[in-house]
C-alpha positions as CSV (number, residue, x, y, z in Angstrom):
1,M,0.0,0.0,0.0
2,E,1.3,3.4,-1.0
3,Y,1.1,6.0,1.8
4,R,0.4,9.7,1.3
5,N,0.2,10.8,5.0
6,F,3.3,8.8,6.3
7,D,6.6,8.0,5.5
8,C,8.2,4.8,7.1
9,E,11.9,3.9,7.3
10,I,12.9,0.8,9.3
11,A,16.6,0.8,10.4
12,E,18.3,-1.2,13.2
13,G,15.1,-2.2,14.8
14,C,13.4,1.2,14.8
15,A,10.6,2.1,12.6
16,T,10.6,5.9,12.1
17,V,7.2,7.1,10.8
18,R,7.1,10.7,9.8
19,M,4.1,12.7,9.1
20,I,4.1,14.0,5.4
21,G,1.7,15.6,2.9
22,P,0.5,19.2,2.3
23,G,-2.3,20.7,4.4
24,A,-4.7,18.8,6.8
25,P,-5.1,15.2,5.9
26,N,-8.3,13.5,5.0
27,M,-9.2,11.6,8.1
28,G,-10.5,8.6,6.4
29,D,-7.5,8.2,4.2
30,L,-5.2,8.8,7.2
31,C,-6.9,6.2,9.2
32,D,-6.8,3.5,6.6
33,E,-3.1,4.1,5.9
34,F,-2.4,4.2,9.7
35,V,-4.2,0.8,10.3
36,D,-2.4,-0.8,7.4
37,L,1.0,0.5,8.4
38,M,0.6,-0.4,12.2
39,L,-0.5,-4.1,11.3
40,R,2.6,-4.3,9.0
41,L,5.0,-3.0,11.8
42,Q,3.4,-5.2,14.5
43,E,4.1,-8.3,12.3
44,D,7.5,-7.2,11.2
45,R,9.9,-9.1,13.5
46,A,12.7,-6.7,12.5
47,V,10.9,-3.9,14.1
48,R,11.5,-3.7,17.9
49,M,9.9,0.0,18.4
50,I,8.0,2.5,16.6
51,L,8.8,6.3,16.5
52,F,6.3,8.8,15.2
53,T,7.7,12.2,14.3
54,D,6.8,15.3,12.4
55,G,8.3,15.4,8.9
56,D,7.3,18.1,6.6
57,H,3.9,18.1,8.3
58,A,3.1,18.8,11.8
59,F,0.9,16.7,14.1
60,E,-2.2,18.5,12.8
61,L,-5.7,16.9,12.7
62,H,-9.1,18.5,13.1
63,H,-12.8,18.1,12.6
64,N,-14.2,19.5,9.3
65,L,-16.0,22.2,11.2
66,D,-17.1,23.9,7.9
67,D,-19.1,20.9,6.8
68,L,-20.3,20.1,10.2
69,S,-21.6,23.9,10.9
70,E,-23.2,24.0,7.6
71,A,-25.0,20.6,8.0
72,H,-26.1,21.0,11.6
73,P,-28.9,23.5,11.2
74,N,-30.6,21.1,8.8
75,D,-30.3,18.2,11.2
76,R,-27.6,16.6,9.1
77,G,-23.9,16.0,9.6
78,F,-23.8,13.7,12.6
79,E,-22.7,10.9,10.4
80,I,-19.5,12.9,9.6
81,L,-18.8,13.6,13.2
82,A,-19.5,9.9,14.1
83,A,-17.1,8.8,11.3
84,D,-14.3,11.0,12.8
85,E,-15.0,9.6,16.3
86,E,-14.7,6.0,14.9
87,I,-11.4,7.0,13.2
88,S,-9.9,8.4,16.5
89,R,-11.2,5.3,18.4
90,R,-9.4,3.0,16.0
91,I,-6.1,4.8,15.9
92,V,-5.9,5.3,19.6
93,T,-6.9,1.8,20.5
94,M,-4.4,0.4,18.0
95,I,-1.4,2.5,19.5
96,G,-2.5,1.2,23.0
97,E,-2.8,-2.5,21.9
98,T,0.3,-3.0,19.9
99,T,2.9,-4.8,22.0
100,K,5.8,-2.8,20.7
101,P,6.8,0.5,22.3
102,V,5.3,3.6,20.5
103,V,7.2,6.8,21.0
104,A,6.0,10.2,19.8
105,A,8.6,13.0,19.2
106,T,8.0,16.6,18.1
107,R,10.1,19.6,17.4
108,G,7.3,21.5,15.9
109,D,3.7,22.2,16.5
110,I,1.1,19.9,18.0
111,R,-2.4,21.2,16.9
112,Y,-6.0,20.4,17.6
113,L,-6.8,16.6,17.2
114,G,-3.1,16.1,16.5
115,L,-2.7,16.5,20.3
116,G,-4.8,13.2,20.8
117,F,-2.5,11.4,18.3
118,F,0.5,12.4,20.1
119,M,-0.7,11.8,23.6
120,A,-1.8,8.2,22.7
121,A,1.9,7.2,22.5
122,D,3.5,5.3,25.3
123,I,6.4,8.0,25.5
124,R,6.1,11.6,24.4
125,L,9.4,13.6,23.6
126,A,9.5,17.2,22.5
127,S,12.2,19.9,21.7
128,D,12.3,23.1,23.6
129,K,10.9,24.7,20.3
130,A,7.7,22.7,20.2
131,S,4.2,24.0,21.0
132,F,0.9,22.5,21.8
133,T,-2.6,23.7,20.8
134,I,-5.8,22.0,22.1
135,Q,-8.9,22.1,19.8
136,D,-11.0,25.2,20.3
137,M,-14.3,24.1,22.0
138,S,-16.2,27.2,21.0
139,G,-17.9,25.1,18.3
140,G,-19.4,23.1,20.9
141,L,-17.6,19.7,20.3
142,L,-15.3,17.8,22.6
143,P,-11.7,17.3,21.6
144,G,-12.1,13.5,21.7
145,W,-9.2,11.1,20.9
146,G,-9.2,9.7,24.5
147,L,-8.0,13.0,26.1
148,L,-10.8,13.0,28.6
149,H,-9.2,9.7,29.8
150,V,-5.5,10.6,29.4
151,L,-5.1,14.2,30.5
152,P,-6.6,13.9,34.0
153,R,-4.2,10.9,34.7
154,L,-1.3,13.0,33.6
155,I,-1.9,16.6,34.6
156,G,-4.8,16.3,37.0
157,P,-8.6,17.1,36.7
158,G,-8.4,21.0,37.3
159,R,-5.4,21.5,35.0
160,S,-7.2,19.4,32.3
161,L,-10.3,21.5,32.4
162,E,-8.4,24.8,32.3
163,Y,-6.4,23.5,29.3
164,L,-9.4,22.3,27.6
165,W,-11.7,25.1,28.0
166,S,-9.0,27.8,27.4
167,G,-8.2,26.5,23.9
168,R,-4.7,28.1,24.3
169,T,-1.3,27.2,23.1
170,V,1.3,26.2,25.5
171,G,5.1,26.1,24.8
172,A,7.3,23.2,25.3
173,K,8.5,24.2,28.8
174,E,5.1,24.6,30.2
175,A,3.9,21.5,28.4
176,Y,6.8,19.6,30.2
177,Q,5.9,21.2,33.5
178,M,2.2,20.2,33.1
179,G,3.0,16.6,32.2
180,L,2.0,16.6,28.6
181,V,5.6,15.8,27.6
182,D,7.6,13.1,29.3
183,R,11.0,14.5,28.3
184,L,12.1,17.8,27.0
185,I,15.2,18.0,24.7
186,D,17.2,20.9,23.6
187,D,16.7,21.5,20.1
188,E,20.4,21.8,19.3
189,V,20.9,18.2,20.3
190,W,17.6,16.8,19.2
191,E,18.8,14.3,16.6
192,E,21.6,12.9,18.9
193,E,19.3,12.5,21.8
194,I,16.5,10.9,19.8
195,D,19.1,8.5,18.3
196,R,20.5,7.7,21.8
197,F,17.1,7.0,23.2
198,T,15.8,4.8,20.4
199,D,19.1,2.9,20.4
200,R,18.7,2.2,24.0
201,L,15.0,1.1,23.7
202,R,15.6,-1.2,20.7
203,R,18.3,-3.0,22.6
204,L,16.1,-4.0,25.5
205,P,14.9,-7.6,25.4
206,Q,11.3,-7.4,23.9
207,P,9.5,-9.7,26.5
208,A,10.5,-7.4,29.3
209,V,9.6,-4.3,27.2
210,Q,6.1,-5.6,26.2
211,L,5.2,-7.0,29.6
212,T,6.2,-3.7,31.3
213,K,4.0,-1.7,28.8
214,L,1.1,-4.2,29.6
215,G,1.7,-3.7,33.3
216,I,1.7,0.0,33.4
217,Q,-1.5,0.0,31.4
218,Q,-3.2,-2.2,33.9
219,A,-1.8,-0.4,36.9
220,A,-4.5,2.2,37.4
221,N,-7.2,-0.5,37.7
222,L,-5.5,-3.0,39.9
223,D,-4.6,-3.0,43.6
224,L,-1.1,-3.6,44.9
225,T,-1.6,-7.3,45.6
226,T,-2.9,-7.9,42.1
227,M,0.0,-5.9,40.6
228,L,2.5,-7.9,42.6
229,S,0.9,-11.1,41.1
230,V,1.1,-9.6,37.6
231,E,4.8,-8.8,38.1
232,W,5.6,-12.3,39.3
233,E,3.7,-13.9,36.3
234,S,5.6,-11.4,34.0
235,Q,9.0,-12.4,35.5
236,Q,8.4,-16.0,34.8
237,Q,7.5,-15.3,31.2
238,C,10.8,-13.1,30.9
239,W,12.8,-15.8,32.6
240,T,11.9,-18.4,30.0
241,S,12.4,-16.2,27.0
242,L,15.3,-16.4,24.6
243,E,15.9,-12.6,24.6
244,T,16.3,-12.6,28.3
245,S,18.7,-15.6,28.2
246,E,20.8,-13.6,25.7
247,G,20.5,-10.3,27.8
248,L,21.7,-12.1,30.9
249,L,24.7,-13.9,29.0
250,A,25.7,-10.6,27.7
251,W,25.5,-8.9,31.1
252,Q,27.8,-11.8,32.4
253,E,30.2,-11.4,29.5
254,G,30.2,-7.6,29.6
255,R,28.9,-6.9,26.1
256,D,25.8,-5.7,24.3
257,P,23.1,-8.3,23.7
258,Q,22.6,-9.5,20.2
259,L,18.9,-9.1,19.8
260,E,18.1,-8.8,16.1
261,A,14.5,-9.8,16.3
262,S,11.7,-10.7,18.9
263,Q,11.9,-14.3,19.9
264,S,9.6,-16.6,22.0
265,E,9.6,-20.3,23.0
266,E,7.4,-20.9,20.0
267,D,10.4,-20.0,17.6
268,E,12.6,-22.8,19.0
C-alpha cells in the first residue's frame, strides 16, 4: 500500500514514521493508511519499536467544522462527526494495543486533534521549540481522541479542564511542567538525543519491554496485591524467553546483547 500521509523507514530495529503531505489530511485516508501501516509493523519481527515524528507536516488533525456547521442547522452531519470519532477510536486503540513501544517525538507544533494522536503514544518527547494547541471548543464539540481519559491521569482534573476550556497554546517548557511531555530535549541536540534514546530502547529484551507496557497500562485499575501477582507472572515469562537468556549472558560477558528480532519459545 502506498502511503500519502506517512513515510516509514526501518533501520536497526526502529521504525521511524514521519507525518508528510500538504495541508490537513483526509481523516478517512489517514486512518486506513495508519491501520495498514501499524499491522505491518506489528508483524515485522525486524521492528522492535515505533517512532512517530513530524516530518514536513506537523501533528495537525481537526474536525471538518465547515461541513459540520453547515449541515447541523438542517439536522444533518452527525454521520460525519461519528465517522471522525470512529477514526480516532481505531487509531488510539491500535496504539495502545500494539505490543511494541510507541514513541511520539516533536520539534514543531502539535495542533488540535493532533494532540490526541501525540498523547496516545507510550512515551512523548519534545524539543524546547515545540508548541501544543488544544482544539477550540467554541464550536461546541469535545476534543475526543481519548483526551478525557489521558489528561486527568497525567496533569490532574483541574489543569485538564483549564487547558481544554481555554483553547490556548502552551510552549514546550510549560507542556513539560504540566506533564503533557515526558522528556524535554534541547533542540540543538535533538537528533543525537533521539538516536540515543531509540538505540537504548531497541536493545532491550522485548518480552520485558512488552510486559512492562502491559503492566503499566493495567496499573491504574489494579490494587497492589494484584499488581505484585502480575509482576511475578511477567517475570516468569521473561525468565523463559530467549531474549532474556541472551540479555543475561551478555551482562555476564560484559557486552551488548545481540537481539536482532523478537523471539519466543514458539520459535525454538
